[in-house]
DSSP file (Angstrom, degrees, kcal/mol; ACC not computed):
  #  RESIDUE AA STRUCTURE BP1 BP2  ACC     N-H-->O    O-->H-N    N-H-->O    O-->H-N    TCO  KAPPA ALPHA  PHI   PSI    X-CA   Y-CA   Z-CA
    1    1 A M              0   0    0      0, 0.0     2,-0.0     0, 0.0     5,-0.0   0.000 360.0 360.0 360.0 133.7  -30.4   11.2    4.1
    2    2 A S     >  -     0   0    0      1,-0.1     4,-2.2     4,-0.0     5,-0.2  -0.250 360.0-115.8 -74.6 161.5  -28.9   14.7    3.4
    3    3 A D  H  > S+     0   0    0      1,-0.2     4,-2.4     2,-0.2     5,-0.2   0.862 117.2  55.1 -63.6 -36.1  -26.5   15.4    0.6
    4    4 A D  H  > S+     0   0    0      2,-0.2     4,-2.2     1,-0.2    -1,-0.2   0.904 108.2  48.3 -62.7 -41.1  -23.8   16.3    3.2
    5    5 A M  H  > S+     0   0    0      2,-0.2     4,-2.4     1,-0.2    -2,-0.2   0.907 111.9  49.0 -66.4 -42.7  -24.2   12.9    4.8
    6    6 A K  H  X S+     0   0    0     -4,-2.2     4,-2.4     1,-0.2    -2,-0.2   0.904 111.5  49.7 -62.9 -41.6  -24.0   11.1    1.5
    7    7 A A  H  X S+     0   0    0     -4,-2.4     4,-2.3     2,-0.2    -2,-0.2   0.899 110.7  49.9 -64.7 -40.4  -20.9   13.1    0.5
    8    8 A E  H  X S+     0   0    0     -4,-2.2     4,-2.5     2,-0.2    -2,-0.2   0.901 110.7  49.4 -65.7 -41.2  -19.3   12.2    3.9
    9    9 A I  H  X S+     0   0    0     -4,-2.4     4,-2.4     2,-0.2    -2,-0.2   0.916 111.5  49.2 -63.1 -43.6  -20.0    8.5    3.5
   10   10 A A  H  X S+     0   0    0     -4,-2.4     4,-2.2     2,-0.2    -2,-0.2   0.905 111.6  49.4 -62.6 -41.3  -18.5    8.6    0.0
   11   11 A R  H  X S+     0   0    0     -4,-2.3     4,-2.4     1,-0.2    -2,-0.2   0.920 111.7  48.2 -63.6 -44.0  -15.4   10.3    1.3
   12   12 A L  H  X S+     0   0    0     -4,-2.5     4,-2.5     2,-0.2    -2,-0.2   0.873 110.4  51.6 -66.4 -37.1  -15.0    7.8    4.1
   13   13 A K  H  X S+     0   0    0     -4,-2.4     4,-2.4     2,-0.2    -1,-0.2   0.917 111.3  47.7 -63.8 -43.0  -15.5    4.9    1.8
   14   14 A A  H  X S+     0   0    0     -4,-2.2     4,-2.2     2,-0.2    -2,-0.2   0.907 112.7  48.7 -64.5 -41.7  -12.8    6.3   -0.5
   15   15 A E  H  X S+     0   0    0     -4,-2.4     4,-2.1     2,-0.2    -2,-0.2   0.905 111.1  50.5 -64.2 -42.0  -10.5    6.9    2.4
   16   16 A N  H  X S+     0   0    0     -4,-2.5     4,-2.1     2,-0.2    -2,-0.2   0.914 110.7  48.9 -61.9 -44.3  -11.1    3.3    3.7
   17   17 A E  H  X S+     0   0    0     -4,-2.4     4,-2.2     1,-0.2    -1,-0.2   0.894 109.7  52.1 -63.8 -40.3  -10.3    1.9    0.2
   18   18 A A  H  X S+     0   0    0     -4,-2.2     4,-1.0     1,-0.2    -1,-0.2   0.891 109.6  49.5 -63.6 -39.6   -7.1    3.9    0.0
   19   19 A L  H  X S+     0   0    0     -4,-2.1     4,-0.7     2,-0.2     3,-0.2   0.879 109.5  51.5 -67.8 -37.8   -5.9    2.7    3.4
   20   20 A K  H >< S+     0   0    0     -4,-2.1     3,-0.7     1,-0.2    -2,-0.2   0.909 111.5  47.3 -63.3 -42.1   -6.6   -1.0    2.4
   21   21 A N  H 3< S+     0   0    0     -4,-2.2    -1,-0.2     1,-0.2    -2,-0.2   0.677 100.8  67.5 -74.2 -17.2   -4.6   -0.5   -0.8
   22   22 A K  H 3< S+     0   0    0     -4,-1.0    -1,-0.2    -3,-0.2    -2,-0.2   0.756  77.8 100.3 -74.7 -25.1   -1.7    1.1    1.1
   23   23 A R  S << S-     0   0    0     -3,-0.7     3,-0.1    -4,-0.7    -3,-0.0  -0.330  84.4-108.0 -61.6 139.7   -0.9   -2.2    2.9
   24   24 A P        -     0   0    0      0, 0.0     3,-0.1     0, 0.0    -1,-0.1  -0.349  45.1 -88.8 -66.3 152.2    2.0   -4.1    1.5
   25   25 A P    >   -     0   0    0      0, 0.0     3,-2.2     0, 0.0    -4,-0.0  -0.227  57.5 -82.1 -59.4 150.7    1.2   -7.2   -0.4
   26   26 A R  T 3  S+     0   0    0      1,-0.3     3,-0.1    -3,-0.1    17,-0.0  -0.258 118.9  27.1 -55.5 135.9    1.0  -10.4    1.6
   27   27 A G  T 3  S+     0   0    0      1,-0.3     2,-0.4    -3,-0.1    -1,-0.3   0.266  90.7 121.4  92.1 -11.2    4.5  -11.9    2.2
   28   28 A T    <   -     0   0    0     -3,-2.2    -1,-0.3    -4,-0.1     2,-0.3  -0.730  62.9-128.5 -85.1 130.8    6.2   -8.5    1.9
   29   29 A L        +     0   0    0     -2,-0.4     2,-0.3    -3,-0.1    14,-0.2  -0.595  33.6 170.3 -81.4 138.6    8.1   -7.6    5.0
   30   30 A S  E     -A   42   0A   0     12,-1.8    12,-3.2    -2,-0.3     2,-0.3  -0.961  18.8-141.2-142.5 160.5    7.5   -4.3    6.6
   31   31 A M  E     +A   41   0A   0     -2,-0.3     2,-0.3    10,-0.2    10,-0.2  -0.894  17.3 173.0-127.1 153.6    8.5   -2.6    9.9
   32   32 A K  E     -A   40   0A   0      8,-1.8     8,-3.0    -2,-0.3     2,-0.5  -0.984  33.9-117.3-155.0 146.7    6.9   -0.4   12.4
   33   33 A V  E     -A   39   0A   0     -2,-0.3     6,-0.2     6,-0.2    -2,-0.0  -0.793  38.6-133.4 -86.6 126.0    7.7    1.0   15.8
   34   34 A S    >   -     0   0    0      4,-3.1     3,-1.6    -2,-0.5    -1,-0.0  -0.159  25.7 -99.2 -73.5 171.8    5.2   -0.3   18.3
   35   35 A E  T 3  S+     0   0    0      1,-0.3    -1,-0.1     2,-0.1    -2,-0.0   0.814 126.0  50.8 -60.3 -30.6    3.4    1.9   20.9
   36   36 A K  T 3  S-     0   0    0      2,-0.0    -1,-0.3     1,-0.0    -2,-0.0   0.394 124.6-101.6 -91.1   3.3    5.9    0.7   23.5
   37   37 A G  S <  S+     0   0    0     -3,-1.6    16,-0.4     1,-0.3     2,-0.2   0.648  77.9 132.1  90.0  15.7    8.9    1.5   21.4
   38   38 A A        -     0   0    0     14,-0.1    -4,-3.1    15,-0.1     2,-0.6  -0.562  60.6-109.9 -94.4 164.0    9.8   -2.0   20.1
   39   39 A L  E     -AB  33  51A   0     12,-2.6    12,-2.0    -6,-0.2     2,-0.5  -0.854  31.6-165.1 -96.4 121.0   10.4   -2.9   16.5
   40   40 A S  E     -AB  32  50A   0     -8,-3.0    -8,-1.8    -2,-0.6     2,-0.6  -0.915   5.4-157.1-107.8 130.2    7.7   -5.0   14.9
   41   41 A V  E     -AB  31  49A   0      8,-2.6     8,-2.3    -2,-0.5     3,-0.3  -0.937  13.5-162.3-107.4 122.0    8.4   -6.9   11.6
   42   42 A Y  E     +A   30   0A   0    -12,-3.2   -12,-1.8    -2,-0.6     4,-0.1  -0.716  61.3  48.3-102.4 151.6    5.2   -7.7    9.7
   43   43 A G  S    S+     0   0    0      2,-0.5    -1,-0.2    -2,-0.3   -14,-0.1   0.428  77.5  98.5 103.7   1.2    4.8  -10.3    6.9
   44   44 A M  S    S-     0   0    0     -3,-0.3     2,-0.3     3,-0.2    -2,-0.1   0.738  99.7 -40.4 -88.4 -25.4    6.5  -13.3    8.5
   45   45 A G  S    S-     0   0    0      2,-0.2    -2,-0.5     1,-0.0    -1,-0.2  -0.881  87.8 -49.1-173.3-159.5    3.2  -14.9    9.7
   46   46 A R  S    S+     0   0    0     -2,-0.3    -3,-0.0    -3,-0.1    -1,-0.0   0.870 121.5  38.1 -65.8 -36.8   -0.2  -14.1   11.1
   47   47 A F  S    S-     0   0    0      1,-0.1    -2,-0.2    -5,-0.0    -3,-0.2  -0.814  92.5-103.7-114.3 154.6    1.3  -11.9   13.9
   48   48 A P        -     0   0    0      0, 0.0     2,-0.7     0, 0.0    -6,-0.2  -0.361  26.9-121.6 -71.5 155.7    4.3   -9.5   13.9
   49   49 A V  E     -B   41   0A   0     -8,-2.3    -8,-2.6    -4,-0.1     2,-0.5  -0.903  37.7-171.8 -95.2 116.6    7.6  -10.5   15.3
   50   50 A T  E     +B   40   0A   0     -2,-0.7     2,-0.3   -10,-0.2   -10,-0.2  -0.950  15.3 153.5-121.7 121.6    8.2   -7.8   18.0
   51   51 A L  E     -B   39   0A   0    -12,-2.0   -12,-2.6    -2,-0.5     2,-0.1  -0.958  42.2-106.1-137.9 156.2   11.5   -7.3   19.9
   52   52 A Y    >>  -     0   0    0     -2,-0.3     4,-2.2   -14,-0.2     3,-0.8  -0.427  43.1 -98.7 -78.4 162.1   13.1   -4.3   21.5
   53   53 A K  H 3> S+     0   0    0    -16,-0.4     4,-2.5     1,-0.3     5,-0.2   0.870 122.7  49.4 -49.7 -49.4   16.2   -2.7   19.9
   54   54 A E  H 3> S+     0   0    0      1,-0.2     4,-2.0     2,-0.2    -1,-0.3   0.822 110.1  52.7 -65.6 -29.6   18.8   -4.6   22.0
   55   55 A Q  H <> S+     0   0    0     -3,-0.8     4,-2.3     2,-0.2    -1,-0.2   0.919 109.9  47.4 -69.9 -43.4   17.1   -7.9   21.3
   56   56 A W  H  X S+     0   0    0     -4,-2.2     4,-2.9     1,-0.2     5,-0.2   0.923 112.0  50.8 -61.1 -43.7   17.2   -7.3   17.6
   57   57 A L  H  X S+     0   0    0     -4,-2.5     4,-1.9    -5,-0.2    -1,-0.2   0.895 109.8  49.5 -64.2 -39.9   20.8   -6.3   17.8
   58   58 A K  H  X S+     0   0    0     -4,-2.0     4,-1.0     2,-0.2    -1,-0.2   0.927 113.2  47.5 -61.0 -44.9   21.7   -9.4   19.8
   59   59 A L  H >< S+     0   0    0     -4,-2.3     3,-0.6     1,-0.2    -2,-0.2   0.911 111.7  49.3 -63.6 -43.5   19.9  -11.6   17.2
   60   60 A L  H >< S+     0   0    0     -4,-2.9     3,-1.4     1,-0.2     4,-0.3   0.830 103.2  62.2 -66.4 -31.8   21.6   -9.8   14.3
   61   61 A D  H 3< S+     0   0    0     -4,-1.9     3,-0.3     1,-0.3    -1,-0.2   0.806 110.6  39.2 -63.0 -29.1   25.0  -10.3   15.9
   62   62 A I  T <X S+     0   0    0     -4,-1.0     4,-2.3    -3,-0.6    -1,-0.3   0.110  78.8 117.8-108.1  22.6   24.6  -14.0   15.7
   63   63 A S  H <> S+     0   0    0     -3,-1.4     4,-2.4     1,-0.2     5,-0.2   0.865  75.8  52.6 -58.9 -37.6   22.9  -14.2   12.3
   64   64 A D  H  > S+     0   0    0     -4,-0.3     4,-2.2    -3,-0.3    -1,-0.2   0.899 109.5  49.4 -64.8 -38.8   25.8  -16.2   10.8
   65   65 A E  H  > S+     0   0    0     -3,-0.2     4,-2.6     2,-0.2    -2,-0.2   0.881 109.8  51.4 -66.3 -38.3   25.4  -18.7   13.6
   66   66 A I  H  X S+     0   0    0     -4,-2.3     4,-2.4     2,-0.2    -2,-0.2   0.930 110.4  48.6 -63.7 -45.2   21.7  -18.9   13.0
   67   67 A K  H  X S+     0   0    0     -4,-2.4     4,-2.2     2,-0.2    -2,-0.2   0.912 112.6  48.4 -61.1 -43.1   22.3  -19.6    9.3
   68   68 A K  H  X S+     0   0    0     -4,-2.2     4,-2.6     2,-0.2    -2,-0.2   0.916 110.7  50.7 -63.4 -43.8   24.9  -22.3   10.1
   69   69 A F  H  X S+     0   0    0     -4,-2.6     4,-1.7     1,-0.2    -2,-0.2   0.905 109.5  51.0 -60.5 -42.4   22.5  -23.9   12.6
   70   70 A I  H  < S+     0   0    0     -4,-2.4    -1,-0.2     1,-0.2    -2,-0.2   0.921 111.4  47.8 -62.0 -44.3   19.7  -23.9   10.0
   71   71 A Q  H >< S+     0   0    0     -4,-2.2     3,-1.0     1,-0.2     4,-0.2   0.922 113.2  47.6 -62.1 -44.5   22.0  -25.6    7.5
   72   72 A E  H 3< S+     0   0    0     -4,-2.6    -1,-0.2     1,-0.2     3,-0.2   0.775 121.1  36.5 -68.8 -26.4   23.2  -28.2   10.0
   73   73 A N  T >X S+     0   0    0     -4,-1.7     3,-1.7    -5,-0.2     4,-1.5   0.099  78.0 119.9-113.6  20.2   19.7  -29.0   11.1
   74   74 A D  T <4 S+     0   0    0     -3,-1.0     3,-0.2     1,-0.3    -1,-0.1   0.854  72.0  58.1 -55.0 -38.6   17.9  -28.7    7.7
   75   75 A H  T 34 S+     0   0    0     -4,-0.2    -1,-0.3     1,-0.2    -2,-0.1   0.702 111.6  41.9 -67.9 -19.4   16.8  -32.3    7.9
   76   76 A L  T <4 S+     0   0    0     -3,-1.7     2,-0.3     2,-0.1    -1,-0.2   0.662  98.7  87.1 -97.7 -22.0   14.9  -31.6   11.2
   77   77 A L     <  -     0   0    0     -4,-1.5     2,-0.2    -3,-0.2    -7,-0.0  -0.582  67.9-139.8 -88.1 141.7   13.4  -28.3   10.4
   78   78 A K        -     0   0    0     -2,-0.3     2,-0.5     0, 0.0    -2,-0.1  -0.640   8.4-134.2 -97.2 156.4   10.1  -27.9    8.6
   79   79 A T        -     0   0    0     -2,-0.2     2,-0.4     2,-0.0     0, 0.0  -0.933  20.0-124.7-109.8 131.2    9.2  -25.3    6.0
   80   80 A K              0   0    0     -2,-0.5     0, 0.0     1,-0.1     0, 0.0  -0.609 360.0 360.0 -74.7 129.1    6.0  -23.4    6.2
   81   81 A E              0   0    0     -2,-0.4    -1,-0.1     0, 0.0    -2,-0.0   0.416 360.0 360.0-102.1 360.0    4.0  -23.9    3.0
């Protein structure tokens, strides 16, 4: 294997490690615009929660109602451990 090839492999390994370390720690919420232009929220579970802008805004408009519903139904709702 040539020295150029070894140097390229070392560079790619370093780049790969840097990208792995760039990810936010597990449980930390982060956001990204999807390829289709939707907002994806990462860190809630195994898969992102992805909604379009108007869907997020509708959901945020009723955030107080959601909180109230959660409080009223706390005894029925499970907590992910």
